[in-house]
C-alpha positions as CSV (number, residue, x, y, z in Angstrom):
1,X,-230.1,-91.0,9.3
2,X,-233.6,-91.3,7.8
3,X,-234.3,-90.0,4.3
4,X,-236.7,-87.2,5.0
5,X,-238.1,-85.0,7.8
6,X,-241.8,-84.2,7.9
7,X,-242.3,-80.5,8.8
8,X,-246.0,-79.6,8.7
9,X,-246.7,-81.9,5.8
10,X,-243.6,-80.8,3.8
11,X,-241.0,-83.4,3.3
12,X,-237.5,-82.0,3.7
13,X,-234.4,-84.0,3.0
14,X,-232.4,-84.7,6.2
15,X,-229.2,-83.7,4.5
16,X,-230.8,-80.2,3.9
17,X,-231.6,-79.9,7.5
18,X,-228.1,-80.9,8.5
19,X,-226.7,-78.3,6.0
20,X,-228.8,-75.6,7.5
21,X,-227.7,-76.6,11.0
22,X,-224.0,-76.6,10.0
23,X,-224.5,-73.2,8.3
24,X,-226.0,-71.6,11.4
25,X,-223.3,-73.1,13.6
26,X,-220.7,-71.9,11.1
27,X,-222.0,-68.4,11.3
28,X,-221.7,-68.4,15.1
29,X,-218.2,-69.8,15.0
30,X,-217.0,-67.4,12.4
31,X,-218.2,-64.5,14.5
32,X,-216.5,-65.8,17.6
33,X,-213.2,-66.5,15.6
34,X,-213.3,-63.0,14.1
35,X,-213.9,-61.4,17.5
36,X,-211.0,-63.4,19.0
37,X,-208.7,-62.3,16.2
38,X,-208.1,-65.8,14.9
39,X,-208.3,-64.8,11.3
40,X,-205.0,-62.9,11.5
41,X,-203.4,-66.3,11.5
42,X,-205.3,-67.6,8.5
43,X,-203.9,-67.2,5.0
44,X,-207.1,-67.5,3.0
45,X,-210.2,-66.7,5.0
46,X,-212.9,-67.9,2.5
47,X,-211.1,-71.2,2.1
48,X,-210.9,-71.6,5.8
49,X,-214.6,-70.8,6.2
50,X,-215.5,-73.4,3.6
51,X,-213.3,-76.0,5.3
52,X,-214.9,-75.1,8.7
53,X,-218.4,-75.6,7.1
54,X,-217.5,-79.0,5.6
55,X,-216.0,-80.2,8.9
56,X,-219.1,-79.1,10.8
57,X,-221.4,-80.7,8.3
58,X,-219.5,-84.0,8.5
59,X,-219.7,-83.9,12.3
60,X,-223.5,-83.3,12.2
61,X,-224.1,-86.0,9.6
62,X,-221.9,-88.6,11.4
63,X,-223.6,-87.8,14.7
64,X,-227.0,-88.4,13.2
65,X,-226.1,-91.8,11.7
66,X,-226.9,-94.5,14.3
67,X,-224.0,-96.8,15.0
68,X,-224.6,-100.5,14.2
69,X,-222.7,-102.9,16.4
């Protein structure tokens, strides 16, 4: 994962871009889970939402890091 992204001359940290992507994906997944009634099984919804965000962010960051063999 490179250090920064150049967006129209503005340097944005790559972690910030990954955080934004994870947030948008988390919004979509939360809406799908709420519509499916999944949150009836969850004891603490904000804690679950935070854990979902952290897992998604970890997946995005690990997918962006090139594997060295």
